DRENZA-452423 format. One record per atom (N, C-alpha, C, O): atom name; x, y, z; residue in one letter. Coordinates in steps of 0.05 Angstrom, whole numbers, plus 5000, padded with zeros to 4 digits. Example, Ala and Ser with C-alpha at 12.3 -4.5 7.8 and 13.67 -1.06 7.14 Angstrom:
<rs>
<r atomo="N" u="5264" v="4886" w="5156" residuo="A"/>
<r atomo="CA" u="5246" v="4910" w="5156" residuo="A"/>
<r atomo="C" u="5264" v="4934" w="5156" residuo="A"/>
<r atomo="O" u="5285" v="4934" w="5169" residuo="A"/>
<r atomo="N" u="5257" v="4955" w="5142" residuo="S"/>
<r atomo="CA" u="5273" v="4979" w="5143" residuo="S"/>
<r atomo="C" u="5258" v="5001" w="5157" residuo="S"/>
<r atomo="O" u="5268" v="5023" w="5161" residuo="S"/>
</rs>
This chain:
<rs>
<r atomo="N" u="5533" v="1172" w="8468" residuo="M"/>
<r atomo="CA" u="5533" v="1190" w="8445" residuo="M"/>
<r atomo="C" u="5553" v="1182" w="8424" residuo="M"/>
<r atomo="O" u="5546" v="1183" w="8401" residuo="M"/>
<r atomo="N" u="5578" v="1175" w="8431" residuo="P"/>
<r atomo="CA" u="5597" v="1168" w="8409" residuo="P"/>
<r atomo="C" u="5590" v="1142" w="8395" residuo="P"/>
<r atomo="O" u="5601" v="1137" w="8374" residuo="P"/>
<r atomo="N" u="5572" v="1126" w="8407" residuo="F"/>
<r atomo="CA" u="5565" v="1101" w="8394" residuo="F"/>
<r atomo="C" u="5548" v="1105" w="8369" residuo="F"/>
<r atomo="O" u="5546" v="1088" w="8352" residuo="F"/>
<r atomo="N" u="5536" v="1129" w="8366" residuo="F"/>
<r atomo="CA" u="5520" v="1135" w="8342" residuo="F"/>
<r atomo="C" u="5539" v="1143" w="8319" residuo="F"/>
<r atomo="O" u="5531" v="1141" w="8296" residuo="F"/>
<r atomo="N" u="5563" v="1152" w="8325" residuo="L"/>
<r atomo="CA" u="5581" v="1161" w="8304" residuo="L"/>
<r atomo="C" u="5597" v="1137" w="8293" residuo="L"/>
<r atomo="O" u="5607" v="1139" w="8270" residuo="L"/>
<r atomo="N" u="5600" v="1115" w="8307" residuo="I"/>
<r atomo="CA" u="5616" v="1093" w="8298" residuo="I"/>
<r atomo="C" u="5605" v="1081" w="8272" residuo="I"/>
<r atomo="O" u="5621" v="1077" w="8254" residuo="I"/>
<r atomo="N" u="5579" v="1075" w="8270" residuo="P"/>
<r atomo="CA" u="5569" v="1064" w="8244" residuo="P"/>
<r atomo="C" u="5572" v="1084" w="8221" residuo="P"/>
<r atomo="O" u="5578" v="1076" w="8198" residuo="P"/>
<r atomo="N" u="5569" v="1110" w="8226" residuo="L"/>
<r atomo="CA" u="5573" v="1130" w="8206" residuo="L"/>
<r atomo="C" u="5602" v="1130" w="8196" residuo="L"/>
<r atomo="O" u="5607" v="1132" w="8172" residuo="L"/>
<r atomo="N" u="5621" v="1129" w="8214" residuo="L"/>
<r atomo="CA" u="5649" v="1129" w="8207" residuo="L"/>
<r atomo="C" u="5657" v="1103" w="8192" residuo="L"/>
<r atomo="O" u="5672" v="1104" w="8173" residuo="L"/>
<r atomo="N" u="5646" v="1081" w="8200" residuo="I"/>
<r atomo="CA" u="5651" v="1055" w="8186" residuo="I"/>
<r atomo="C" u="5641" v="1057" w="8157" residuo="I"/>
<r atomo="O" u="5655" v="1049" w="8139" residuo="I"/>
<r atomo="N" u="5616" v="1067" w="8153" residuo="N"/>
<r atomo="CA" u="5605" v="1070" w="8126" residuo="N"/>
<r atomo="C" u="5622" v="1090" w="8110" residuo="N"/>
<r atomo="O" u="5626" v="1086" w="8086" residuo="N"/>
<r atomo="N" u="5631" v="1111" w="8122" residuo="L"/>
<r atomo="CA" u="5647" v="1131" w="8108" residuo="L"/>
<r atomo="C" u="5674" v="1118" w="8099" residuo="L"/>
<r atomo="O" u="5683" v="1123" w="8076" residuo="L"/>
<r atomo="N" u="5687" v="1103" w="8116" residuo="I"/>
<r atomo="CA" u="5712" v="1090" w="8109" residuo="I"/>
<r atomo="C" u="5708" v="1069" w="8087" residuo="I"/>
<r atomo="O" u="5724" v="1068" w="8069" residuo="I"/>
<r atomo="N" u="5687" v="1054" w="8089" residuo="I"/>
<r atomo="CA" u="5681" v="1034" w="8068" residuo="I"/>
<r atomo="C" u="5676" v="1048" w="8041" residuo="I"/>
<r atomo="O" u="5685" v="1039" w="8021" residuo="I"/>
<r atomo="N" u="5661" v="1070" w="8042" residuo="G"/>
<r atomo="CA" u="5655" v="1084" w="8017" residuo="G"/>
<r atomo="C" u="5679" v="1096" w="8004" residuo="G"/>
<r atomo="O" u="5683" v="1094" w="7980" residuo="G"/>
<r atomo="N" u="5697" v="1107" w="8020" residuo="I"/>
<r atomo="CA" u="5722" v="1118" w="8009" residuo="I"/>
<r atomo="C" u="5740" v="1096" w="7998" residuo="I"/>
<r atomo="O" u="5752" v="1100" w="7977" residuo="I"/>
<r atomo="N" u="5741" v="1074" w="8012" residuo="A"/>
<r atomo="CA" u="5757" v="1051" w="8002" residuo="A"/>
<r atomo="C" u="5746" v="1040" w="7976" residuo="A"/>
<r atomo="O" u="5762" v="1033" w="7958" residuo="A"/>
<r atomo="N" u="5720" v="1038" w="7973" residuo="L"/>
<r atomo="CA" u="5708" v="1028" w="7948" residuo="L"/>
<r atomo="C" u="5713" v="1047" w="7925" residuo="L"/>
<r atomo="O" u="5717" v="1039" w="7902" residuo="L"/>
<r atomo="N" u="5711" v="1073" w="7930" residuo="Q"/>
<r atomo="CA" u="5717" v="1093" w="7909" residuo="Q"/>
<r atomo="C" u="5746" v="1091" w="7900" residuo="Q"/>
<r atomo="O" u="5751" v="1093" w="7876" residuo="Q"/>
<r atomo="N" u="5764" v="1088" w="7919" residuo="A"/>
<r atomo="CA" u="5793" v="1086" w="7912" residuo="A"/>
<r atomo="C" u="5797" v="1060" w="7896" residuo="A"/>
<r atomo="O" u="5813" v="1061" w="7877" residuo="A"/>
<r atomo="N" u="5785" v="1039" w="7904" residuo="L"/>
<r atomo="CA" u="5788" v="1013" w="7889" residuo="L"/>
<r atomo="C" u="5776" v="1016" w="7861" residuo="L"/>
<r atomo="O" u="5788" v="1006" w="7842" residuo="L"/>
<r atomo="N" u="5753" v="1029" w="7858" residuo="G"/>
<r atomo="CA" u="5742" v="1033" w="7832" residuo="G"/>
<r atomo="C" u="5759" v="1050" w="7814" residuo="G"/>
<r atomo="O" u="5761" v="1045" w="7790" residuo="G"/>
<r atomo="N" u="5772" v="1070" w="7825" residuo="Y"/>
<r atomo="CA" u="5791" v="1087" w="7810" residuo="Y"/>
<r atomo="C" u="5815" v="1071" w="7800" residuo="Y"/>
<r atomo="O" u="5824" v="1075" w="7778" residuo="Y"/>
<r atomo="N" u="5825" v="1054" w="7818" residuo="L"/>
<r atomo="CA" u="5849" v="1038" w="7811" residuo="L"/>
<r atomo="C" u="5842" v="1017" w="7789" residuo="L"/>
<r atomo="O" u="5859" v="1010" w="7773" residuo="L"/>
<r atomo="N" u="5818" v="1007" w="7789" residuo="L"/>
<r atomo="CA" u="5810" v="0986" w="7770" residuo="L"/>
<r atomo="C" u="5798" v="0998" w="7744" residuo="L"/>
<r atomo="O" u="5791" v="0982" w="7726" residuo="L"/>
<r atomo="N" u="5796" v="1024" w="7742" residuo="M"/>
<r atomo="CA" u="5784" v="1037" w="7719" residuo="M"/>
<r atomo="C" u="5802" v="1032" w="7695" residuo="M"/>
<r atomo="O" u="5827" v="1034" w="7697" residuo="M"/>
<r atomo="N" u="5790" v="1025" w="7671" residuo="P"/>
<r atomo="CA" u="5807" v="1020" w="7647" residuo="P"/>
<r atomo="C" u="5821" v="1046" w="7639" residuo="P"/>
<r atomo="O" u="5810" v="1068" w="7639" residuo="P"/>
<r atomo="N" u="5846" v="1043" w="7631" residuo="K"/>
<r atomo="CA" u="5862" v="1065" w="7622" residuo="K"/>
<r atomo="C" u="5858" v="1071" w="7592" residuo="K"/>
<r atomo="O" u="5850" v="1052" w="7577" residuo="K"/>
<r atomo="N" u="5862" v="1095" w="7584" residuo="S"/>
<r atomo="CA" u="5859" v="1102" w="7556" residuo="S"/>
<r atomo="C" u="5881" v="1089" w="7540" residuo="S"/>
<r atomo="O" u="5904" v="1088" w="7548" residuo="S"/>
<r atomo="N" u="5873" v="1077" w="7517" residuo="K"/>
<r atomo="CA" u="5892" v="1062" w="7500" residuo="K"/>
<r atomo="C" u="5911" v="1080" w="7484" residuo="K"/>
<r atomo="O" u="5934" v="1074" w="7481" residuo="K"/>
<r atomo="N" u="5900" v="1102" w="7474" residuo="S"/>
<r atomo="CA" u="5917" v="1119" w="7457" residuo="S"/>
<r atomo="C" u="5907" v="1148" w="7460" residuo="S"/>
<r atomo="O" u="5885" v="1154" w="7469" residuo="S"/>
<r atomo="N" u="5925" v="1166" w="7452" residuo="E"/>
<r atomo="CA" u="5919" v="1194" w="7453" residuo="E"/>
<r atomo="C" u="5903" v="1201" w="7427" residuo="E"/>
<r atomo="O" u="5901" v="1184" w="7409" residuo="E"/>
<r atomo="N" u="5892" v="1225" w="7426" residuo="K"/>
<r atomo="CA" u="5877" v="1234" w="7403" residuo="K"/>
<r atomo="C" u="5896" v="1236" w="7379" residuo="K"/>
<r atomo="O" u="5919" v="1246" w="7382" residuo="K"/>
<r atomo="N" u="5887" v="1228" w="7356" residuo="T"/>
<r atomo="CA" u="5903" v="1230" w="7332" residuo="T"/>
<r atomo="C" u="5902" v="1259" w="7321" residuo="T"/>
<r atomo="O" u="5886" v="1275" w="7330" residuo="T"/>
<r atomo="N" u="5918" v="1264" w="7301" residuo="D"/>
<r atomo="CA" u="5919" v="1291" w="7289" residuo="D"/>
<r atomo="C" u="5892" v="1298" w="7276" residuo="D"/>
<r atomo="O" u="5884" v="1321" w="7276" residuo="D"/>
<r atomo="N" u="5879" v="1278" w="7264" residuo="E"/>
<r atomo="CA" u="5853" v="1283" w="7251" residuo="E"/>
<r atomo="C" u="5832" v="1292" w="7271" residuo="E"/>
<r atomo="O" u="5816" v="1309" w="7265" residuo="E"/>
<r atomo="N" u="5833" v="1281" w="7295" residuo="V"/>
<r atomo="CA" u="5813" v="1288" w="7315" residuo="V"/>
<r atomo="C" u="5819" v="1316" w="7327" residuo="V"/>
<r atomo="O" u="5801" v="1331" w="7331" residuo="V"/>
<r atomo="N" u="5844" v="1321" w="7332" residuo="T"/>
<r atomo="CA" u="5851" v="1347" w="7344" residuo="T"/>
<r atomo="C" u="5849" v="1370" w="7324" residuo="T"/>
<r atomo="O" u="5848" v="1393" w="7332" residuo="T"/>
<r atomo="N" u="5849" v="1363" w="7298" residuo="D"/>
<r atomo="CA" u="5846" v="1384" w="7277" residuo="D"/>
<r atomo="C" u="5818" v="1397" w="7279" residuo="D"/>
<r atomo="O" u="5815" v="1420" w="7271" residuo="D"/>
<r atomo="N" u="5799" v="1383" w="7289" residuo="M"/>
<r atomo="CA" u="5771" v="1393" w="7290" residuo="M"/>
<r atomo="C" u="5765" v="1405" w="7318" residuo="M"/>
<r atomo="O" u="5741" v="1405" w="7325" residuo="M"/>
<r atomo="N" u="5785" v="1414" w="7333" residuo="D"/>
<r atomo="CA" u="5779" v="1425" w="7359" residuo="D"/>
<r atomo="C" u="5763" v="1451" w="7358" residuo="D"/>
<r atomo="O" u="5748" v="1457" w="7376" residuo="D"/>
<r atomo="N" u="5767" v="1467" w="7338" residuo="S"/>
<r atomo="CA" u="5753" v="1493" w="7336" residuo="S"/>
<r atomo="C" u="5738" v="1495" w="7310" residuo="S"/>
<r atomo="O" u="5748" v="1508" w="7291" residuo="S"/>
<r atomo="N" u="5715" v="1482" w="7307" residuo="P"/>
<r atomo="CA" u="5700" v="1484" w="7282" residuo="P"/>
<r atomo="C" u="5688" v="1511" w="7278" residuo="P"/>
<r atomo="O" u="5683" v="1526" w="7298" residuo="P"/>
<r atomo="N" u="5682" v="1518" w="7254" residuo="T"/>
<r atomo="CA" u="5669" v="1543" w="7248" residuo="T"/>
<r atomo="C" u="5641" v="1538" w="7236" residuo="T"/>
<r atomo="O" u="5637" v="1517" w="7224" residuo="T"/>
<r atomo="N" u="5623" v="1556" w="7239" residuo="A"/>
<r atomo="CA" u="5597" v="1554" w="7228" residuo="A"/>
<r atomo="C" u="5589" v="1581" w="7215" residuo="A"/>
<r atomo="O" u="5583" v="1600" w="7229" residuo="A"/>
<r atomo="N" u="5591" v="1582" w="7189" residuo="E"/>
<r atomo="CA" u="5585" v="1607" w="7175" residuo="E"/>
<r atomo="C" u="5564" v="1601" w="7153" residuo="E"/>
<r atomo="O" u="5565" v="1580" w="7140" residuo="E"/>
<r atomo="N" u="5545" v="1619" w="7150" residuo="G"/>
<r atomo="CA" u="5525" v="1615" w="7130" residuo="G"/>
<r atomo="C" u="5536" v="1621" w="7102" residuo="G"/>
<r atomo="O" u="5552" v="1639" w="7099" residuo="G"/>
<r atomo="N" u="5527" v="1606" w="7082" residuo="G"/>
<r atomo="CA" u="5535" v="1611" w="7055" residuo="G"/>
<r atomo="C" u="5560" v="1597" w="7046" residuo="G"/>
<r atomo="O" u="5568" v="1599" w="7022" residuo="G"/>
<r atomo="N" u="5574" v="1583" w="7063" residuo="R"/>
<r atomo="CA" u="5598" v="1568" w="7055" residuo="R"/>
<r atomo="C" u="5590" v="1543" w="7040" residuo="R"/>
<r atomo="O" u="5570" v="1530" w="7048" residuo="R"/>
<r atomo="N" u="5604" v="1535" w="7019" residuo="P"/>
<r atomo="CA" u="5597" v="1511" w="7004" residuo="P"/>
<r atomo="C" u="5603" v="1486" w="7020" residuo="P"/>
<r atomo="O" u="5621" v="1486" w="7037" residuo="P"/>
<r atomo="N" u="5587" v="1465" w="7015" residuo="I"/>
<r atomo="CA" u="5592" v="1439" w="7028" residuo="I"/>
<r atomo="C" u="5607" v="1422" w="7009" residuo="I"/>
<r atomo="O" u="5597" v="1416" w="6987" residuo="I"/>
<r atomo="N" u="5632" v="1413" w="7017" residuo="P"/>
<r atomo="CA" u="5647" v="1397" w="6998" residuo="P"/>
<r atomo="C" u="5636" v="1368" w="6997" residuo="P"/>
<r atomo="O" u="5629" v="1357" w="7017" residuo="P"/>
<r atomo="N" u="5636" v="1357" w="6972" residuo="V"/>
<r atomo="CA" u="5628" v="1329" w="6968" residuo="V"/>
<r atomo="C" u="5654" v="1315" w="6959" residuo="V"/>
<r atomo="O" u="5665" v="1322" w="6938" residuo="V"/>
<r atomo="N" u="5662" v="1295" w="6974" residuo="V"/>
<r atomo="CA" u="5688" v="1282" w="6969" residuo="V"/>
<r atomo="C" u="5683" v="1254" w="6958" residuo="V"/>
<r atomo="O" u="5667" v="1239" w="6970" residuo="V"/>
<r atomo="N" u="5696" v="1247" w="6936" residuo="F"/>
<r atomo="CA" u="5696" v="1221" w="6924" residuo="F"/>
<r atomo="C" u="5725" v="1211" w="6925" residuo="F"/>
<r atomo="O" u="5743" v="1223" w="6913" residuo="F"/>
<r atomo="N" u="5730" v="1189" w="6939" residuo="G"/>
<r atomo="CA" u="5757" v="1178" w="6942" residuo="G"/>
<r atomo="C" u="5771" v="1191" w="6966" residuo="G"/>
<r atomo="O" u="5758" v="1199" w="6985" residuo="G"/>
<r atomo="N" u="5797" v="1193" w="6964" residuo="E"/>
<r atomo="CA" u="5813" v="1205" w="6986" residuo="E"/>
<r atomo="C" u="5820" v="1233" w="6979" residuo="E"/>
<r atomo="O" u="5830" v="1239" w="6957" residuo="E"/>
<r atomo="N" u="5815" v="1251" w="6997" residuo="M"/>
<r atomo="CA" u="5821" v="1279" w="6993" residuo="M"/>
<r atomo="C" u="5822" v="1294" w="7020" residuo="M"/>
<r atomo="O" u="5807" v="1287" w="7038" residuo="M"/>
<r atomo="N" u="5840" v="1313" w="7023" residuo="E"/>
<r atomo="CA" u="5841" v="1328" w="7048" residuo="E"/>
<r atomo="C" u="5823" v="1352" w="7045" residuo="E"/>
<r atomo="O" u="5827" v="1369" w="7027" residuo="E"/>
<r atomo="N" u="5804" v="1354" w="7063" residuo="V"/>
<r atomo="CA" u="5786" v="1377" w="7063" residuo="V"/>
<r atomo="C" u="5794" v="1395" w="7086" residuo="V"/>
<r atomo="O" u="5794" v="1387" w="7109" residuo="V"/>
<r atomo="N" u="5800" v="1420" w="7079" residuo="T"/>
<r atomo="CA" u="5808" v="1440" w="7099" residuo="T"/>
<r atomo="C" u="5787" v="1461" w="7102" residuo="T"/>
<r atomo="O" u="5771" v="1465" w="7084" residuo="T"/>
<r atomo="N" u="5786" v="1473" w="7125" residuo="G"/>
<r atomo="CA" u="5766" v="1494" w="7130" residuo="G"/>
<r atomo="C" u="5737" v="1484" w="7130" residuo="G"/>
<r atomo="O" u="5720" v="1495" w="7116" residuo="G"/>
<r atomo="N" u="5732" v="1463" w="7145" residuo="V"/>
<r atomo="CA" u="5706" v="1451" w="7145" residuo="V"/>
<r atomo="C" u="5686" v="1468" w="7160" residuo="V"/>
<r atomo="O" u="5693" v="1480" w="7180" residuo="V"/>
<r atomo="N" u="5662" v="1470" w="7149" residuo="N"/>
<r atomo="CA" u="5640" v="1486" w="7162" residuo="N"/>
<r atomo="C" u="5622" v="1467" w="7177" residuo="N"/>
<r atomo="O" u="5606" v="1452" w="7165" residuo="N"/>
<r atomo="N" u="5625" v="1466" w="7204" residuo="I"/>
<r atomo="CA" u="5611" v="1447" w="7220" residuo="I"/>
<r atomo="C" u="5595" v="1462" w="7241" residuo="I"/>
<r atomo="O" u="5605" v="1480" w="7255" residuo="I"/>
<r atomo="N" u="5570" v="1454" w="7244" residuo="V"/>
<r atomo="CA" u="5554" v="1466" w="7265" residuo="V"/>
<r atomo="C" u="5556" v="1449" w="7291" residuo="V"/>
<r atomo="O" u="5559" v="1459" w="7312" residuo="V"/>
<r atomo="N" u="5553" v="1422" w="7288" residuo="W"/>
<r atomo="CA" u="5555" v="1404" w="7311" residuo="W"/>
<r atomo="C" u="5565" v="1377" w="7301" residuo="W"/>
<r atomo="O" u="5558" v="1369" w="7279" residuo="W"/>
<r atomo="N" u="5579" v="1363" w="7317" residuo="F"/>
<r atomo="CA" u="5587" v="1336" w="7312" residuo="F"/>
<r atomo="C" u="5588" v="1321" w="7338" residuo="F"/>
<r atomo="O" u="5593" v="1333" w="7359" residuo="F"/>
<r atomo="N" u="5585" v="1295" w="7337" residuo="G"/>
<r atomo="CA" u="5584" v="1279" w="7361" residuo="G"/>
<r atomo="C" u="5612" v="1272" w="7371" residuo="G"/>
<r atomo="O" u="5630" v="1290" w="7371" residuo="G"/>
<r atomo="N" u="5616" v="1248" w="7379" residuo="D"/>
<r atomo="CA" u="5642" v="1239" w="7391" residuo="D"/>
<r atomo="C" u="5663" v="1241" w="7369" residuo="D"/>
<r atomo="O" u="5660" v="1231" w="7347" residuo="D"/>
<r atomo="N" u="5685" v="1255" w="7376" residuo="K"/>
<r atomo="CA" u="5707" v="1258" w="7357" residuo="K"/>
<r atomo="C" u="5723" v="1232" w="7355" residuo="K"/>
<r atomo="O" u="5736" v="1224" w="7375" residuo="K"/>
<r atomo="N" u="5722" v="1219" w="7333" residuo="A"/>
<r atomo="CA" u="5737" v="1194" w="7329" residuo="A"/>
<r atomo="C" u="5741" v="1190" w="7299" residuo="A"/>
<r atomo="O" u="5726" v="1200" w="7282" residuo="A"/>
<r atomo="N" u="5762" v="1176" w="7293" residuo="T"/>
<r atomo="CA" u="5768" v="1168" w="7265" residuo="T"/>
<r atomo="C" u="5768" v="1138" w="7263" residuo="T"/>
<r atomo="O" u="5776" v="1124" w="7282" residuo="T"/>
<r atomo="N" u="5760" v="1128" w="7240" residuo="T"/>
<r atomo="CA" u="5761" v="1099" w="7236" residuo="T"/>
<r atomo="C" u="5775" v="1094" w="7209" residuo="T"/>
<r atomo="O" u="5772" v="1110" w="7191" residuo="T"/>
<r atomo="N" u="5789" v="1072" w="7208" residuo="T"/>
<r atomo="CA" u="5803" v="1064" w="7183" residuo="T"/>
<r atomo="C" u="5791" v="1038" w="7175" residuo="T"/>
<r atomo="O" u="5790" v="1018" w="7190" residuo="T"/>
<r atomo="N" u="5781" v="1037" w="7150" residuo="R"/>
<r atomo="CA" u="5769" v="1013" w="7140" residuo="R"/>
<r atomo="C" u="5784" v="1004" w="7115" residuo="R"/>
<r atomo="O" u="5791" v="1021" w="7098" residuo="R"/>
<r atomo="N" u="5789" v="0978" w="7112" residuo="K"/>
<r atomo="CA" u="5802" v="0967" w="7089" residuo="K"/>
<r atomo="C" u="5782" v="0950" w="7074" residuo="K"/>
<r atomo="O" u="5769" v="0933" w="7086" residuo="K"/>
<r atomo="N" u="5779" v="0954" w="7048" residuo="I"/>
<r atomo="CA" u="5761" v="0938" w="7032" residuo="I"/>
<r atomo="C" u="5776" v="0927" w="7009" residuo="I"/>
<r atomo="O" u="5795" v="0938" w="6999" residuo="I"/>
<r atomo="N" u="5767" v="0904" w="6999" residuo="K"/>
<r atomo="CA" u="5778" v="0892" w="6976" residuo="K"/>
<r atomo="C" u="5762" v="0900" w="6952" residuo="K"/>
<r atomo="O" u="5737" v="0898" w="6952" residuo="K"/>
<r atomo="N" u="5775" v="0910" w="6931" residuo="A"/>
<r atomo="CA" u="5761" v="0919" w="6907" residuo="A"/>
<r atomo="C" u="5768" v="0902" w="6884" residuo="A"/>
<r atomo="O" u="5758" v="0906" w="6862" residuo="A"/>
</rs>
C-alpha cells in the first residue's frame, strides 16, 4: 500500500521545487510607478463634462475617463 504513495510524493516534491525555481528566476520589476501613472488611480466618469484637446505640453487636471488600458507613460524625443 505505501508503494502507491511514493510516486505521488515524488511528483509533488518535483512540482513544488519547479514552482520555487520559477519564482526565483522570475524577472523583477525595473521601476516603480511614476507620479503620472499614480495620478490616474481614481478616474471619474461624469456626463456632460468637456473633453480637453491639448496642443503641445499642458497639464490636464480632473480628467473624465470611463476606461483605460495598461497604465503607462512614454517619453518621446523628436527633432523639429
